[in-house]
N, C-alpha and C positions, 0 to 999 in steps of 0.2 A: 277342798274337792273330793276330796274322799267318800264324806257322808251322801254326794249326789251319788256317785260310783256304787253305795252301799245301797241307799234306795234304788236305783232303777233294777240291781239284779232280782228283785222281786217282782215278776213278771203279773200282767193282768191276764186273767182267765178268761180270753174272748170268745175261746172255745165253748164254756160253757153257756153264755149268753147265745150263741149261735145254736146250739142242741134246743133252746128256749123254742125258736121258729125254726128246724131242723130241718121239715119240710119246705118251708118257704126256701131257705138256704140253698136246699139241691136243687130245687127249681132256677133258680137263681143261675147258678152254676151252669145249668144244662144249657138255661137260653145264649149264657153268655158264650158259650161255646161255641151254639148252633148260630150267634148272629155273627161270630169271625167268620164264618165261611164267607169264600171269594174266588172267584176261578183265577185267580192274578196268585199265583204263588208264591212270591213275593210277601204278600201282606197276610198269608194266611200263618208264613213262618215268622214274620216278625212278630204281628199280634198278638199271637199264641205265644209267642216268648215274653214281652213283657207282661203278659195279663198271668200267666204262670211263674210269674219270678217271683214270688214270695209276698206278704202283706195277709192282712187278716181280712182284706173289704169292708172296712168299717163303716164307711160312707153308704154303701148297701144296703148293712145291715141298722142301718139309723134308718132308711125308710120302711125297712119290716117290720122292725121294734114300735116305730112312730104307729105306723099304720093298724096293726094290731092294739096297741094301746088307745085308737081313738076308733076301736071295733069293725075294722073295715073288714068284709067278707067277700071281698070279690076276689079278682086275681092279677089285678093291672098294677099291684105293688111289686109283685115278679118282673115285669117289662119294664119298672120305673129306677127299681135295683139297678137293673143291666144298665139301663141310659146312664143313671151315676157313674157306675165302674166303667163303663166306656170312655165318659165326660172325663174324669180323674186320672184315666191311663192314657188320654191323648192328651191332657196337660203333663204328663210325667215324660211323657216324647218329644214334646216343645224346649220343656226346662231345659232338660239333660242337653239337648242343641245347643241352644243358648248359653247354658251354663259349661260346654263343652266338657261335662261331667262324664266320667269312666266308669264310676263304681255308684251303683244301688241295692240297697238291701243284702248287701255281699255278692252280688252278680255283676258281671260286665253290663255296661247299660247298651241299648239296642243300637246307639249312632255308635259307639264303639266299635259292635259286630258288624254291621251292615251299612253303616256311615250315615253323614248327617242328613243327606236328600232325601233318604229311602224312610227314616225317623221322620222327616217333619210330613213327608207325604203318607206315613200310613197313619198318623196324627193326627192328619185332615181326613182319612177314608173313617175312622173310629170315631170324630166328630159328625160326621155328616150319616153314619149308620145312627147314633145315637139320636139324631132329628128324626131319620126316616121311623125309629120306634117311638119318639114322644107322638108324632100323628095318629099311630095306633090306640093312645090312650082315650083321643076323643075328648078332650077338653083342653079350653082355650085359657082356663085359668093356668093350668100348671104350662101349657106351652108359656105363656108370657111369666111365668116366675124361671121356665128354664133357659128362655134366650135372653132376660136377664141376668140369670147366673153366668151363663158363660161370656157375656159382654164386660161382665162386670171384672171376672177372673182375667179375662185378656188385658183389661186397662190395669189390675194389678201388676201382671207381669210388665208393663210399660213401665207404672212406677216404679216398679222395681229396677229396671234397667235405668233407669235415670237416678236411680239412690247411689249405685253402684260407685265405688272408689269415690263416693262424696263422704267424707269424713265430718262435713256440717251436716248430714239427716239427722233430725230431731227425734226424741220418741214419738210424737205425735204421727210425724211423715211414716217410721218405719210400722207402725201398730196399722196406718192407715192400707199400706203394704199387707202385711198380715189378713184384714178384715177382707180385703177385696180377693185378692190372690189363692190362700186356704180355707178360711171361714166361710166363705161364700156358698160352696159347695157344700160344708155341712149344715150350713142353714137350709138349703134347698132342699136337702134330703132329709131332715127332719119336718120341713114345711109340708111336704108331699104327703105324708101319712096323716097331717092332719087335711088337708084337703080330700083325700081321697077319704076319707072316714067321715066326710059332711059334716066336721066340725064348725061350730061359729067362730066367727074372726079372731075374737079374744084367744081363742084355743091356739087357732092357726098362728098368729103371733107368738105366744110363747113359746110354742115349740119352735119357730123360728130362732128367737131368741137363745133357748137352747142350744140348736145347732151352732149357731155363730159365738157362743160363749165358747161352748165345746173346742170346736175349731180353732179359735184363738189361742187358747190354754195347749190344745196340741202343738201348735208351731212353735209356740214362746218354749214349751219344753224341748223340742227337735233343736233349736237355737241355743239353748244351753248347752246339751250335751254335745255338740257343736265342738265344744270347749274342755267337755269332762270326761267323755267316752271314748272305748276304744273302736276301732273300724267292726269288730266281733259284736259289739254292744249296736251300733249303730245302723251299718251296712255302708257306711262312708268312712273320709279319712277325715281323722282330724283337723281341724282347722280349713276344711273345704268350704266353708262360706266365706271366710279370710282370705283364700286366695284368689275366690271370684270379686272381693273385693266389695262383699256386702257387709254391711252396718248394722249389723243383729243387736239387738236388747243389751248383752252381755257387756259388748266393746262401746256402744252408745253411753253405758251407766258408768262404765271404766274411765270414758272420755273426760264426762263432766263432773267425776269425782274425783280423780286422780290427781296426781302431781303433776303440775308443768311437765316434767322430764317423762312423767306413764304417758299423758297427754298428748303430747308431740309425737312420742314412739307409737301411739295407736293410729292418730292420724298417718302418720307417712305408711303404716301397713295396710290402711283401708283404699289408700290412694294408690299406691304400688301394688296390691295382690300378691300373691305367692306364698309360702310357708318359711318365708326368711324370719328370724327371730322370732318365732314360735313361741318357746321356751319364756322368755319376755311378756310376750306378748298373753300367756296364759298367767305369768304369775302377774300382771298388772291387774288383771281380771279379777285372780283369784284375792291380791290384796284390798280390792275396792270394792268385793262383796260382790260381783257382779252378775255370780252363779245364782247365788241364795236370792238378791232382787229379783232375776227374770224368774225363779222357781215364785217366788212371792206373789209374782203379776199374774202366774198360770194359776195358781191355786187359788184368787180373785176369782178369776175368770171361771174356774171351775164351783166354785159357791153361788156366782151368778145362774150358771147351767142348771143347776140344783134347785133354786130356787124359782128358775123360769117352768119347773114342771109342774107348780101348784095345782093349775087349772084341772091337770089330769085326771080321773080317777082312778083309784085304788087297782092293780092289774099288776100282775106277775111282769108284763111288759113293762110298764112305767116303773117297776122296781129294778128291770135290768137297765134302762135308759139312766136311771139316776145312781147304778152303780158305777157306768163308765165315766161319771165324773167325780162320784164320791171316792174317793182315794188321792193320795199322790199322784200330782200331776204326774209327776215324773214316769210314771207307768205307762203313759200311755203312748209313748215313743215305741215306733218300730209297728204299730196298729195298721 
């Protein structure tokens, strides 16, 4: 696991990519602040807290880069990038309540500060505000994509709930959750750029595939680092997924390839949750190669993301999209 930690210390320079679309990024940030406004004080406090609590806003950045890569010259990419961020933030609020999380990006979660009820209701506010803004785009195709995306994310949340504490969860079931719950919004973000740019269906499909594979790689890395990095690196506690009874890929691989004793230990850990026996759990994951196995899966997804960019014409924006995936997938964590 020392190799994982060593690789992770090299951070991805997302700021350099943001500088490529600096004016767009500033416009998105300003729009987010403006559209968070509400005459309900608690909504203002809580939504500003979660929006400003860290993160590089990678998903809205994908909208901006994809739109520019597709030669879009209008301004709706600003609006839709903010929509993507609002939807993402709403899912974080709801996720933290479902998972009873207390720490995200090194900060107290909104539900830990204001309570579960407020966090859920402000998440609902952000969802509804996002749909208000979607209407302003006046594009039924985009509305169709985004409504399907939010529905799919909700299905992914339910599937993950069904998998919790289920030691019989397969790799296929795990990846289904990842593609729906996490990668679907990446897919939508990249796809919107092609739609705004008036690209043919083949290019739209290609950018959607890019976003999906990038999103899967992102989650695989996150799940690997849950057993191999410190809270300072990830913004959450070591083994939080296990504490919540989530059977992620490092665990699933270790169950499938470990000794009978290791498999039994890991099954009980998933079924019971908590942080008990974390040292033994991490030792079983390490001895079965669970972290490298997950990292290799992430690298495969990153490679597929890169290949999906082939239909795009050469441009600095295409190179920026390429660079997000063309490096060790470990580097995607925390963005």
